[in-house]
PDB file of N, CA, C and O in Angstrom:
ATOM      1  N   MET A   1       5.240  30.595 -93.346  1.00  0.00           N
ATOM      2  CA  MET A   1       4.573  29.753 -94.418  1.00  0.00           C
ATOM      3  C   MET A   1       4.322  28.399 -93.879  1.00  0.00           C
ATOM      4  O   MET A   1       5.233  27.788 -93.320  1.00  0.00           O
ATOM      5  N   ILE A   2       2.891  27.791 -94.041  1.00  0.00           N
ATOM      6  CA  ILE A   2       3.006  26.513 -93.948  1.00  0.00           C
ATOM      7  C   ILE A   2       2.112  25.672 -95.338  1.00  0.00           C
ATOM      8  O   ILE A   2       1.084  25.818 -96.000  1.00  0.00           O
ATOM      9  N   ASN A   3       3.134  24.859 -95.239  1.00  0.00           N
ATOM     10  CA  ASN A   3       2.640  24.274 -96.484  1.00  0.00           C
ATOM     11  C   ASN A   3       1.860  23.239 -96.747  1.00  0.00           C
ATOM     12  O   ASN A   3       1.297  22.888 -97.785  1.00  0.00           O
ATOM     13  N   ARG A   4       1.904  22.682 -95.416  1.00  0.00           N
ATOM     14  CA  ARG A   4       1.177  21.527 -95.579  1.00  0.00           C
ATOM     15  C   ARG A   4       0.875  20.704 -93.939  1.00  0.00           C
ATOM     16  O   ARG A   4       1.910  20.307 -93.403  1.00  0.00           O
ATOM     17  N   LEU A   5      -0.319  20.469 -93.232  1.00  0.00           N
ATOM     18  CA  LEU A   5      -0.236  20.111 -92.037  1.00  0.00           C
ATOM     19  C   LEU A   5      -0.225  18.642 -92.367  1.00  0.00           C
ATOM     20  O   LEU A   5      -1.085  18.122 -93.078  1.00  0.00           O
ATOM     21  N   PHE A   6       1.047  17.823 -91.680  1.00  0.00           N
ATOM     22  CA  PHE A   6       0.577  16.526 -91.928  1.00  0.00           C
ATOM     23  C   PHE A   6      -0.457  15.286 -90.631  1.00  0.00           C
ATOM     24  O   PHE A   6      -0.942  14.166 -90.792  1.00  0.00           O
ATOM     25  N   HIS A   7      -0.411  16.082 -89.626  1.00  0.00           N
ATOM     26  CA  HIS A   7      -1.132  15.328 -88.797  1.00  0.00           C
ATOM     27  C   HIS A   7      -1.745  15.792 -87.701  1.00  0.00           C
ATOM     28  O   HIS A   7      -1.038  16.284 -86.822  1.00  0.00           O
ATOM     29  N   VAL A   8      -3.112  15.735 -87.533  1.00  0.00           N
ATOM     30  CA  VAL A   8      -4.264  16.639 -86.808  1.00  0.00           C
ATOM     31  C   VAL A   8      -4.690  15.811 -85.495  1.00  0.00           C
ATOM     32  O   VAL A   8      -4.843  14.623 -85.779  1.00  0.00           O
ATOM     33  N   CYS A   9      -4.853  16.010 -84.556  1.00  0.00           N
ATOM     34  CA  CYS A   9      -5.510  15.022 -83.508  1.00  0.00           C
ATOM     35  C   CYS A   9      -6.748  15.911 -82.968  1.00  0.00           C
ATOM     36  O   CYS A   9      -6.421  16.940 -82.377  1.00  0.00           O
ATOM     37  N   ILE A  10      -8.234  15.622 -83.107  1.00  0.00           N
ATOM     38  CA  ILE A  10      -9.396  16.561 -82.816  1.00  0.00           C
ATOM     39  C   ILE A  10      -9.950  15.232 -81.513  1.00  0.00           C
ATOM     40  O   ILE A  10      -9.986  14.003 -81.439  1.00  0.00           O
ATOM     41  N   THR A  11     -10.246  16.222 -80.803  1.00  0.00           N
ATOM     42  CA  THR A  11     -10.583  15.347 -79.100  1.00  0.00           C
ATOM     43  C   THR A  11     -12.250  15.694 -79.445  1.00  0.00           C
ATOM     44  O   THR A  11     -12.651  16.767 -79.896  1.00  0.00           O
ATOM     45  N   VAL A  12     -13.114  14.480 -79.106  1.00  0.00           N
ATOM     46  CA  VAL A  12     -14.468  14.510 -79.454  1.00  0.00           C
ATOM     47  C   VAL A  12     -15.245  13.776 -78.289  1.00  0.00           C
ATOM     48  O   VAL A  12     -15.085  12.590 -78.001  1.00  0.00           O
ATOM     49  N   ALA A  13     -16.012  14.555 -77.731  1.00  0.00           N
ATOM     50  CA  ALA A  13     -16.646  14.076 -76.810  1.00  0.00           C
ATOM     51  C   ALA A  13     -17.396  12.672 -77.054  1.00  0.00           C
ATOM     52  O   ALA A  13     -17.419  11.831 -76.156  1.00  0.00           O
ATOM     53  N   ASP A  14     -18.094  12.419 -78.478  1.00  0.00           N
ATOM     54  CA  ASP A  14     -18.574  11.031 -78.594  1.00  0.00           C
ATOM     55  C   ASP A  14     -18.422  10.203 -79.974  1.00  0.00           C
ATOM     56  O   ASP A  14     -19.060  10.375 -81.012  1.00  0.00           O
ATOM     57  N   ILE A  15     -17.263   9.126 -79.671  1.00  0.00           N
ATOM     58  CA  ILE A  15     -16.295   8.645 -80.496  1.00  0.00           C
ATOM     59  C   ILE A  15     -17.140   8.632 -82.262  1.00  0.00           C
ATOM     60  O   ILE A  15     -16.873   9.030 -83.396  1.00  0.00           O
ATOM     61  N   GLU A  16     -18.157   7.971 -81.613  1.00  0.00           N
ATOM     62  CA  GLU A  16     -19.170   7.305 -82.819  1.00  0.00           C
ATOM     63  C   GLU A  16     -20.263   8.083 -83.618  1.00  0.00           C
ATOM     64  O   GLU A  16     -20.923   7.748 -84.602  1.00  0.00           O
ATOM     65  N   ALA A  17     -20.238   9.469 -82.725  1.00  0.00           N
ATOM     66  CA  ALA A  17     -21.433  10.730 -83.536  1.00  0.00           C
ATOM     67  C   ALA A  17     -20.290  11.195 -84.539  1.00  0.00           C
ATOM     68  O   ALA A  17     -20.577  11.522 -85.690  1.00  0.00           O
ATOM     69  N   ALA A  18     -18.521  11.219 -83.896  1.00  0.00           N
ATOM     70  CA  ALA A  18     -17.746  11.720 -84.363  1.00  0.00           C
ATOM     71  C   ALA A  18     -17.887  11.277 -86.101  1.00  0.00           C
ATOM     72  O   ALA A  18     -18.131  11.869 -87.153  1.00  0.00           O
ATOM     73  N   LEU A  19     -17.584   9.929 -85.681  1.00  0.00           N
ATOM     74  CA  LEU A  19     -17.528   9.204 -86.878  1.00  0.00           C
ATOM     75  C   LEU A  19     -18.446   9.209 -88.091  1.00  0.00           C
ATOM     76  O   LEU A  19     -18.166   8.803 -89.219  1.00  0.00           O
ATOM     77  N   GLN A  20     -19.259   9.585 -87.790  1.00  0.00           N
ATOM     78  CA  GLN A  20     -20.821   9.837 -88.571  1.00  0.00           C
ATOM     79  C   GLN A  20     -20.677  10.796 -89.339  1.00  0.00           C
ATOM     80  O   GLN A  20     -20.939  10.907 -90.536  1.00  0.00           O
ATOM     81  N   PHE A  21     -20.123  11.698 -88.403  1.00  0.00           N
ATOM     82  CA  PHE A  21     -19.847  12.798 -89.595  1.00  0.00           C
ATOM     83  C   PHE A  21     -18.293  13.058 -90.332  1.00  0.00           C
ATOM     84  O   PHE A  21     -18.359  13.832 -91.287  1.00  0.00           O
ATOM     85  N   TYR A  22     -17.643  12.808 -90.189  1.00  0.00           N
ATOM     86  CA  TYR A  22     -16.109  12.750 -90.274  1.00  0.00           C
ATOM     87  C   TYR A  22     -16.280  11.689 -91.959  1.00  0.00           C
ATOM     88  O   TYR A  22     -16.087  11.944 -93.148  1.00  0.00           O
ATOM     89  N   CYS A  23     -16.639  10.727 -91.346  1.00  0.00           N
ATOM     90  CA  CYS A  23     -17.021   9.203 -92.552  1.00  0.00           C
ATOM     91  C   CYS A  23     -17.965   9.685 -93.389  1.00  0.00           C
ATOM     92  O   CYS A  23     -17.901   9.945 -94.591  1.00  0.00           O
ATOM     93  N   GLY A  24     -19.016   9.789 -92.463  1.00  0.00           N
ATOM     94  CA  GLY A  24     -20.382   9.948 -93.336  1.00  0.00           C
ATOM     95  C   GLY A  24     -20.376  11.027 -94.351  1.00  0.00           C
ATOM     96  O   GLY A  24     -20.419  10.986 -95.581  1.00  0.00           O
ATOM     97  N   VAL A  25     -20.300  12.183 -93.347  1.00  0.00           N
ATOM     98  CA  VAL A  25     -20.554  13.931 -94.310  1.00  0.00           C
ATOM     99  C   VAL A  25     -19.186  13.814 -95.285  1.00  0.00           C
ATOM    100  O   VAL A  25     -19.391  13.810 -96.499  1.00  0.00           O
ATOM    101  N   LEU A  26     -17.922  13.728 -94.847  1.00  0.00           N
ATOM    102  CA  LEU A  26     -16.570  14.573 -95.222  1.00  0.00           C
ATOM    103  C   LEU A  26     -16.205  13.465 -95.822  1.00  0.00           C
ATOM    104  O   LEU A  26     -15.238  13.702 -96.546  1.00  0.00           O
ATOM    105  N   GLU A  27     -16.705  11.760 -95.881  1.00  0.00           N
ATOM    106  CA  GLU A  27     -16.311  11.243 -96.439  1.00  0.00           C
ATOM    107  C   GLU A  27     -14.490  10.163 -96.463  1.00  0.00           C
ATOM    108  O   GLU A  27     -13.990   9.469 -97.349  1.00  0.00           O
ATOM    109  N   LEU A  28     -14.077  10.466 -95.253  1.00  0.00           N
ATOM    110  CA  LEU A  28     -13.473  10.377 -94.479  1.00  0.00           C
ATOM    111  C   LEU A  28     -13.100   8.993 -94.456  1.00  0.00           C
ATOM    112  O   LEU A  28     -13.938   8.510 -93.695  1.00  0.00           O
ATOM    113  N   LYS A  29     -12.432   8.169 -94.790  1.00  0.00           N
ATOM    114  CA  LYS A  29     -11.733   6.780 -94.024  1.00  0.00           C
ATOM    115  C   LYS A  29     -11.582   6.536 -92.598  1.00  0.00           C
ATOM    116  O   LYS A  29     -11.051   7.393 -91.892  1.00  0.00           O
ATOM    117  N   SER A  30     -11.994   5.466 -92.128  1.00  0.00           N
ATOM    118  CA  SER A  30     -11.348   5.355 -91.365  1.00  0.00           C
ATOM    119  C   SER A  30     -10.113   3.844 -91.295  1.00  0.00           C
ATOM    120  O   SER A  30     -10.419   2.824 -91.912  1.00  0.00           O
ATOM    121  N   ILE A  31      -9.295   3.883 -90.803  1.00  0.00           N
ATOM    122  CA  ILE A  31      -7.804   3.245 -91.364  1.00  0.00           C
ATOM    123  C   ILE A  31      -7.332   2.242 -89.945  1.00  0.00           C
ATOM    124  O   ILE A  31      -6.337   1.520 -90.011  1.00  0.00           O
ATOM    125  N   GLY A  32      -8.271   2.330 -88.583  1.00  0.00           N
ATOM    126  CA  GLY A  32      -7.231   2.297 -87.327  1.00  0.00           C
ATOM    127  C   GLY A  32      -8.696   2.446 -86.506  1.00  0.00           C
ATOM    128  O   GLY A  32      -9.671   3.197 -86.506  1.00  0.00           O
ATOM    129  N   ALA A  33      -8.323   1.506 -85.961  1.00  0.00           N
ATOM    130  CA  ALA A  33      -9.186   2.310 -83.909  1.00  0.00           C
ATOM    131  C   ALA A  33      -9.059   1.595 -82.875  1.00  0.00           C
ATOM    132  O   ALA A  33      -8.942   0.394 -82.635  1.00  0.00           O
ATOM    133  N   LEU A  34      -9.084   2.128 -82.555  1.00  0.00           N
ATOM    134  CA  LEU A  34      -8.863   1.537 -80.515  1.00  0.00           C
ATOM    135  C   LEU A  34     -10.005   1.801 -79.860  1.00  0.00           C
ATOM    136  O   LEU A  34     -10.813   2.702 -80.086  1.00  0.00           O
ATOM    137  N   ARG A  35     -10.027   0.977 -79.046  1.00  0.00           N
ATOM    138  CA  ARG A  35     -11.503   0.730 -78.016  1.00  0.00           C
ATOM    139  C   ARG A  35     -10.619   0.706 -76.501  1.00  0.00           C
ATOM    140  O   ARG A  35      -9.726  -0.020 -76.064  1.00  0.00           O
ATOM    141  N   ASN A  36     -11.235   1.685 -76.056  1.00  0.00           N
ATOM    142  CA  ASN A  36     -10.701   0.765 -74.295  1.00  0.00           C
ATOM    143  C   ASN A  36      -9.598   1.118 -74.131  1.00  0.00           C
ATOM    144  O   ASN A  36      -9.155   0.664 -73.075  1.00  0.00           O
ATOM    145  N   GLU A  37      -8.219   2.323 -75.193  1.00  0.00           N
ATOM    146  CA  GLU A  37      -6.958   1.982 -74.944  1.00  0.00           C
ATOM    147  C   GLU A  37      -6.766   2.706 -73.567  1.00  0.00           C
ATOM    148  O   GLU A  37      -7.488   3.613 -73.153  1.00  0.00           O
ATOM    149  N   LYS A  38      -5.477   2.066 -72.796  1.00  0.00           N
ATOM    150  CA  LYS A  38      -5.108   2.786 -71.852  1.00  0.00           C
ATOM    151  C   LYS A  38      -3.439   3.017 -72.156  1.00  0.00           C
ATOM    152  O   LYS A  38      -2.832   2.510 -73.100  1.00  0.00           O
ATOM    153  N   ALA A  39      -3.048   3.619 -71.457  1.00  0.00           N
ATOM    154  CA  ALA A  39      -1.782   4.558 -71.348  1.00  0.00           C
ATOM    155  C   ALA A  39      -1.529   5.308 -70.169  1.00  0.00           C
ATOM    156  O   ALA A  39      -2.415   5.683 -69.402  1.00  0.00           O
ATOM    157  N   PRO A  40      -0.087   5.565 -70.003  1.00  0.00           N
ATOM    158  CA  PRO A  40       0.723   6.207 -69.430  1.00  0.00           C
ATOM    159  C   PRO A  40       0.272   8.507 -69.648  1.00  0.00           C
ATOM    160  O   PRO A  40       0.768   9.180 -70.552  1.00  0.00           O
ATOM    161  N   GLY A  41      -0.712   9.094 -68.543  1.00  0.00           N
ATOM    162  CA  GLY A  41      -1.347   9.759 -69.436  1.00  0.00           C
ATOM    163  C   GLY A  41       0.035  11.215 -70.011  1.00  0.00           C
ATOM    164  O   GLY A  41      -0.333  12.252 -70.562  1.00  0.00           O
ATOM    165  N   ALA A  42       1.505  10.903 -69.704  1.00  0.00           N
ATOM    166  CA  ALA A  42       2.302  11.685 -70.132  1.00  0.00           C
ATOM    167  C   ALA A  42       2.701  11.564 -71.265  1.00  0.00           C
ATOM    168  O   ALA A  42       3.601  12.339 -71.591  1.00  0.00           O
ATOM    169  N   VAL A  43       2.286  10.729 -72.129  1.00  0.00           N
ATOM    170  CA  VAL A  43       2.063  10.492 -73.515  1.00  0.00           C
ATOM    171  C   VAL A  43       1.447  11.553 -74.608  1.00  0.00           C
ATOM    172  O   VAL A  43       2.052  11.781 -75.655  1.00  0.00           O
ATOM    173  N   LEU A  44       0.371  12.096 -74.331  1.00  0.00           N
ATOM    174  CA  LEU A  44      -0.358  13.460 -74.145  1.00  0.00           C
ATOM    175  C   LEU A  44      -0.325  14.503 -73.132  1.00  0.00           C
ATOM    176  O   LEU A  44      -1.077  15.470 -73.009  1.00  0.00           O
ATOM    177  N   GLY A  45       0.243  14.301 -72.731  1.00  0.00           N
ATOM    178  CA  GLY A  45       1.095  15.413 -71.982  1.00  0.00           C
ATOM    179  C   GLY A  45      -0.217  15.896 -69.941  1.00  0.00           C
ATOM    180  O   GLY A  45      -0.662  16.882 -69.354  1.00  0.00           O
ATOM    181  N   PHE A  46      -0.191  14.500 -69.803  1.00  0.00           N
ATOM    182  CA  PHE A  46      -0.985  14.254 -68.184  1.00  0.00           C
ATOM    183  C   PHE A  46      -0.032  13.550 -67.216  1.00  0.00           C
ATOM    184  O   PHE A  46      -0.378  12.408 -66.914  1.00  0.00           O
ATOM    185  N   PRO A  47       0.647  13.823 -66.889  1.00  0.00           N
ATOM    186  CA  PRO A  47       1.997  13.104 -66.077  1.00  0.00           C
ATOM    187  C   PRO A  47       1.211  12.621 -65.145  1.00  0.00           C
ATOM    188  O   PRO A  47       0.412  13.485 -64.782  1.00  0.00           O
ATOM    189  N   GLY A  48       1.067  11.486 -64.524  1.00  0.00           N
ATOM    190  CA  GLY A  48       1.253  11.083 -63.414  1.00  0.00           C
ATOM    191  C   GLY A  48      -0.540  10.608 -63.131  1.00  0.00           C
ATOM    192  O   GLY A  48      -1.218  10.517 -62.108  1.00  0.00           O
ATOM    193  N   GLN A  49      -0.834  10.380 -64.638  1.00  0.00           N
ATOM    194  CA  GLN A  49      -2.404   9.839 -64.619  1.00  0.00           C
ATOM    195  C   GLN A  49      -2.301   9.145 -65.557  1.00  0.00           C
ATOM    196  O   GLN A  49      -1.595   9.516 -66.495  1.00  0.00           O
ATOM    197  N   GLU A  50      -2.983   7.906 -65.595  1.00  0.00           N
ATOM    198  CA  GLU A  50      -3.498   6.926 -66.866  1.00  0.00           C
ATOM    199  C   GLU A  50      -4.517   7.987 -67.257  1.00  0.00           C
ATOM    200  O   GLU A  50      -5.065   8.870 -66.596  1.00  0.00           O
ATOM    201  N   ILE A  51      -4.655   7.405 -69.338  1.00  0.00           N
ATOM    202  CA  ILE A  51      -5.855   7.727 -69.670  1.00  0.00           C
ATOM    203  C   ILE A  51      -6.518   6.809 -70.003  1.00  0.00           C
ATOM    204  O   ILE A  51      -6.261   5.772 -69.392  1.00  0.00           O
ATOM    205  N   GLU A  52      -7.607   6.726 -71.041  1.00  0.00           N
ATOM    206  CA  GLU A  52      -8.201   5.872 -71.002  1.00  0.00           C
ATOM    207  C   GLU A  52      -8.885   6.198 -72.026  1.00  0.00           C
ATOM    208  O   GLU A  52      -9.796   6.972 -71.730  1.00  0.00           O
ATOM    209  N   ILE A  53      -8.800   5.793 -73.670  1.00  0.00           N
ATOM    210  CA  ILE A  53      -8.999   6.573 -74.933  1.00  0.00           C
ATOM    211  C   ILE A  53     -10.219   5.109 -75.612  1.00  0.00           C
ATOM    212  O   ILE A  53     -10.628   3.986 -75.315  1.00  0.00           O
ATOM    213  N   HIS A  54     -10.352   6.426 -76.914  1.00  0.00           N
ATOM    214  CA  HIS A  54     -11.701   5.550 -77.930  1.00  0.00           C
ATOM    215  C   HIS A  54     -10.641   6.640 -78.925  1.00  0.00           C
ATOM    216  O   HIS A  54     -10.224   7.739 -78.562  1.00  0.00           O
ATOM    217  N   ALA A  55     -10.391   6.001 -80.169  1.00  0.00           N
ATOM    218  CA  ALA A  55     -10.168   6.903 -81.337  1.00  0.00           C
ATOM    219  C   ALA A  55     -10.032   5.982 -82.644  1.00  0.00           C
ATOM    220  O   ALA A  55     -10.281   4.782 -82.763  1.00  0.00           O
ATOM    221  N   ASN A  56      -9.592   6.848 -83.531  1.00  0.00           N
ATOM    222  CA  ASN A  56      -9.714   6.950 -85.014  1.00  0.00           C
ATOM    223  C   ASN A  56      -9.107   7.042 -85.642  1.00  0.00           C
ATOM    224  O   ASN A  56      -9.752   7.957 -86.154  1.00  0.00           O
ATOM    225  N   HIS A  57      -8.144   6.954 -86.365  1.00  0.00           N
ATOM    226  CA  HIS A  57      -7.349   6.972 -87.484  1.00  0.00           C
ATOM    227  C   HIS A  57      -7.950   7.244 -89.157  1.00  0.00           C
ATOM    228  O   HIS A  57      -7.783   6.368 -90.006  1.00  0.00           O
ATOM    229  N   LEU A  58      -8.479   8.228 -89.404  1.00  0.00           N
ATOM    230  CA  LEU A  58      -8.649   8.859 -90.643  1.00  0.00           C
ATOM    231  C   LEU A  58      -7.903   9.267 -91.914  1.00  0.00           C
ATOM    232  O   LEU A  58      -7.108  10.193 -91.752  1.00  0.00           O
ATOM    233  N   VAL A  59      -7.995   8.794 -93.065  1.00  0.00           N
ATOM    234  CA  VAL A  59      -7.663   9.505 -93.952  1.00  0.00           C
ATOM    235  C   VAL A  59      -8.767   9.835 -95.094  1.00  0.00           C
ATOM    236  O   VAL A  59      -9.806   9.189 -95.228  1.00  0.00           O
ATOM    237  N   GLY A  60      -8.332  11.088 -96.004  1.00  0.00           N
ATOM    238  CA  GLY A  60      -9.043  11.293 -97.525  1.00  0.00           C
ATOM    239  C   GLY A  60      -9.188  10.227 -98.260  1.00  0.00           C
ATOM    240  O   GLY A  60      -8.659   9.159 -97.950  1.00  0.00           O
ATOM    241  N   LYS A  61      -9.887  10.378 -99.273  1.00  0.00           N
ATOM    242  CA  LYS A  61     -10.205   9.439-100.453  1.00  0.00           C
ATOM    243  C   LYS A  61      -8.430   9.406-101.401  1.00  0.00           C
ATOM    244  O   LYS A  61      -7.950   8.506-102.090  1.00  0.00           O
ATOM    245  N   ASN A  62      -7.930  10.606-101.080  1.00  0.00           N
ATOM    246  CA  ASN A  62      -6.714  10.682-102.345  1.00  0.00           C
ATOM    247  C   ASN A  62      -5.690  10.645-100.789  1.00  0.00           C
ATOM    248  O   ASN A  62      -5.769  11.671-100.113  1.00  0.00           O
ATOM    249  N   ASN A  63      -4.963   9.749-100.362  1.00  0.00           N
ATOM    250  CA  ASN A  63      -4.189  10.145 -98.928  1.00  0.00           C
ATOM    251  C   ASN A  63      -3.246   9.753 -99.090  1.00  0.00           C
ATOM    252  O   ASN A  63      -2.669   9.130 -98.199  1.00  0.00           O
ATOM    253  N   GLU A  64      -2.578  10.004-100.575  1.00  0.00           N
ATOM    254  CA  GLU A  64      -0.814  10.130-100.674  1.00  0.00           C
ATOM    255  C   GLU A  64      -0.601  11.578-100.154  1.00  0.00           C
ATOM    256  O   GLU A  64      -1.348  12.405-100.677  1.00  0.00           O
ATOM    257  N   ASN A  65       0.179  11.994 -99.325  1.00  0.00           N
ATOM    258  CA  ASN A  65       0.063  13.798 -98.774  1.00  0.00           C
ATOM    259  C   ASN A  65      -0.902  14.149 -98.572  1.00  0.00           C
ATOM    260  O   ASN A  65      -1.098  15.214 -99.159  1.00  0.00           O
ATOM    261  N   ALA A  66      -2.224  13.620 -97.657  1.00  0.00           N
ATOM    262  CA  ALA A  66      -2.797  13.422 -97.074  1.00  0.00           C
ATOM    263  C   ALA A  66      -2.993  14.156 -95.800  1.00  0.00           C
ATOM    264  O   ALA A  66      -2.380  13.466 -94.985  1.00  0.00           O
ATOM    265  N   THR A  67      -3.578  15.318 -95.078  1.00  0.00           N
ATOM    266  CA  THR A  67      -3.607  15.273 -93.784  1.00  0.00           C
ATOM    267  C   THR A  67      -4.328  13.661 -93.401  1.00  0.00           C
ATOM    268  O   THR A  67      -5.189  12.937 -93.900  1.00  0.00           O
ATOM    269  N   VAL A  68      -3.367  13.621 -92.168  1.00  0.00           N
ATOM    270  CA  VAL A  68      -4.262  12.548 -91.212  1.00  0.00           C
ATOM    271  C   VAL A  68      -4.750  13.594 -89.918  1.00  0.00           C
ATOM    272  O   VAL A  68      -4.226  14.507 -89.280  1.00  0.00           O
ATOM    273  N   ILE A  69      -6.350  12.742 -89.940  1.00  0.00           N
ATOM    274  CA  ILE A  69      -6.826  12.910 -88.756  1.00  0.00           C
ATOM    275  C   ILE A  69      -6.849  12.289 -87.789  1.00  0.00           C
ATOM    276  O   ILE A  69      -7.428  11.232 -88.039  1.00  0.00           O
ATOM    277  N   ASP A  70      -6.416  12.355 -86.371  1.00  0.00           N
ATOM    278  CA  ASP A  70      -6.814  11.414 -85.338  1.00  0.00           C
ATOM    279  C   ASP A  70      -8.178  11.955 -84.554  1.00  0.00           C
ATOM    280  O   ASP A  70      -8.385  13.169 -84.559  1.00  0.00           O
ATOM    281  N   LEU A  71      -9.143  11.033 -83.857  1.00  0.00           N
ATOM    282  CA  LEU A  71     -10.380  11.490 -83.240  1.00  0.00           C
ATOM    283  C   LEU A  71     -10.174  10.624 -81.894  1.00  0.00           C
ATOM    284  O   LEU A  71      -9.969   9.415 -81.993  1.00  0.00           O
ATOM    285  N   ILE A  72     -10.226  11.208 -80.729  1.00  0.00           N
ATOM    286  CA  ILE A  72      -9.635  10.699 -79.856  1.00  0.00           C
ATOM    287  C   ILE A  72     -10.857  11.274 -78.450  1.00  0.00           C
ATOM    288  O   ILE A  72     -10.955  12.375 -77.907  1.00  0.00           O
ATOM    289  N   GLU A  73     -11.630   9.986 -78.235  1.00  0.00           N
ATOM    290  CA  GLU A  73     -12.629  10.591 -77.009  1.00  0.00           C
ATOM    291  C   GLU A  73     -11.724   9.835 -75.894  1.00  0.00           C
ATOM    292  O   GLU A  73     -11.516   8.621 -75.897  1.00  0.00           O
ATOM    293  N   PHE A  74     -11.258  10.691 -75.009  1.00  0.00           N
ATOM    294  CA  PHE A  74     -11.201  10.496 -73.885  1.00  0.00           C
ATOM    295  C   PHE A  74     -12.793   9.747 -72.518  1.00  0.00           C
ATOM    296  O   PHE A  74     -13.944  10.182 -72.485  1.00  0.00           O
ATOM    297  N   LEU A  75     -12.332   8.848 -71.822  1.00  0.00           N
ATOM    298  CA  LEU A  75     -13.411   8.056 -71.788  1.00  0.00           C
ATOM    299  C   LEU A  75     -13.568   8.340 -70.143  1.00  0.00           C
ATOM    300  O   LEU A  75     -14.210   7.491 -69.524  1.00  0.00           O
ATOM    301  N   ARG A  76     -13.030   9.467 -69.397  1.00  0.00           N
ATOM    302  CA  ARG A  76     -12.651  10.095 -68.073  1.00  0.00           C
ATOM    303  C   ARG A  76     -11.986  11.440 -68.179  1.00  0.00           C
ATOM    304  O   ARG A  76     -11.209  12.108 -68.862  1.00  0.00           O
ATOM    305  N   ARG A  77     -12.724  11.446 -67.136  1.00  0.00           N
ATOM    306  CA  ARG A  77     -11.895  13.450 -66.767  1.00  0.00           C
ATOM    307  C   ARG A  77     -10.728  13.332 -66.172  1.00  0.00           C
ATOM    308  O   ARG A  77     -10.483  12.545 -65.257  1.00  0.00           O
ATOM    309  N   LEU A  78      -9.826  14.257 -66.766  1.00  0.00           N
ATOM    310  CA  LEU A  78      -8.063  14.382 -66.790  1.00  0.00           C
ATOM    311  C   LEU A  78      -8.357  15.603 -65.928  1.00  0.00           C
ATOM    312  O   LEU A  78      -9.208  16.481 -66.070  1.00  0.00           O
ATOM    313  N   LEU A  79      -7.030  15.345 -64.602  1.00  0.00           N
ATOM    314  CA  LEU A  79      -7.025  16.460 -64.299  1.00  0.00           C
ATOM    315  C   LEU A  79      -5.660  17.450 -64.884  1.00  0.00           C
ATOM    316  O   LEU A  79      -4.501  17.105 -64.655  1.00  0.00           O
ATOM    317  N   LEU A  80      -5.959  18.553 -65.562  1.00  0.00           N
ATOM    318  CA  LEU A  80      -4.814  19.263 -66.061  1.00  0.00           C
ATOM    319  C   LEU A  80      -3.526  19.994 -64.516  1.00  0.00           C
ATOM    320  O   LEU A  80      -3.626  20.163 -63.301  1.00  0.00           O
ATOM    321  N   LEU A  81      -2.658  20.166 -65.379  1.00  0.00           N
ATOM    322  CA  LEU A  81      -1.802  20.148 -63.655  1.00  0.00           C
ATOM    323  C   LEU A  81      -0.750  20.916 -64.348  1.00  0.00           C
ATOM    324  O   LEU A  81       0.174  20.567 -65.082  1.00  0.00           O
ATOM    325  N   GLN A  82      -1.450  22.913 -63.580  1.00  0.00           N
ATOM    326  CA  GLN A  82      -0.467  23.578 -64.094  1.00  0.00           C
ATOM    327  C   GLN A  82       1.096  23.397 -63.368  1.00  0.00           C
ATOM    328  O   GLN A  82       1.344  23.258 -62.170  1.00  0.00           O
ATOM    329  N   VAL A  83       2.125  23.454 -64.617  1.00  0.00           N
ATOM    330  CA  VAL A  83       3.464  23.614 -63.654  1.00  0.00           C
ATOM    331  C   VAL A  83       3.608  25.511 -63.696  1.00  0.00           C
ATOM    332  O   VAL A  83       3.155  26.333 -64.493  1.00  0.00           O
ATOM    333  N   LEU A  84       4.523  25.672 -62.334  1.00  0.00           N
ATOM    334  CA  LEU A  84       4.412  26.949 -62.321  1.00  0.00           C
ATOM    335  C   LEU A  84       5.962  27.144 -61.723  1.00  0.00           C
ATOM    336  O   LEU A  84       6.382  26.608 -60.698  1.00  0.00           O
ATOM    337  N   PRO A  85       6.890  28.245 -62.809  1.00  0.00           N
ATOM    338  CA  PRO A  85       8.122  28.344 -62.810  1.00  0.00           C
ATOM    339  C   PRO A  85       8.372  28.362 -61.052  1.00  0.00           C
ATOM    340  O   PRO A  85       7.657  28.887 -60.199  1.00  0.00           O
ATOM    341  N   ARG A  86       9.502  27.678 -60.901  1.00  0.00           N
ATOM    342  CA  ARG A  86      10.192  27.702 -59.890  1.00  0.00           C
ATOM    343  C   ARG A  86      11.179  29.131 -59.514  1.00  0.00           C
ATOM    344  O   ARG A  86      12.146  29.357 -60.242  1.00  0.00           O
ATOM    345  N   HIS A  87      10.855  30.109 -58.286  1.00  0.00           N
ATOM    346  CA  HIS A  87      11.675  31.553 -57.645  1.00  0.00           C
ATOM    347  C   HIS A  87      12.404  31.320 -57.021  1.00  0.00           C
ATOM    348  O   HIS A  87      13.071  32.208 -56.490  1.00  0.00           O
TER     349      HIS A  87
END
């Protein structure tokens, strides 16, 4: 049984359009933003690649024990590498 979701990441195609919906319609509040952030891809499951993202950290009006939602826009395509088991 799930009692609570603590943190959810949502990949979006356009961070500004997503913010209009999540903040404008759903009335969530952005409490932090990253723009053109670069990091090793391994932190998000893309080993050997560099990622570049825009991201916003959102919470609801009643943020005590609320689910945190991160919107993430990848600024370049990433290659998903499937690791096959060795025989």
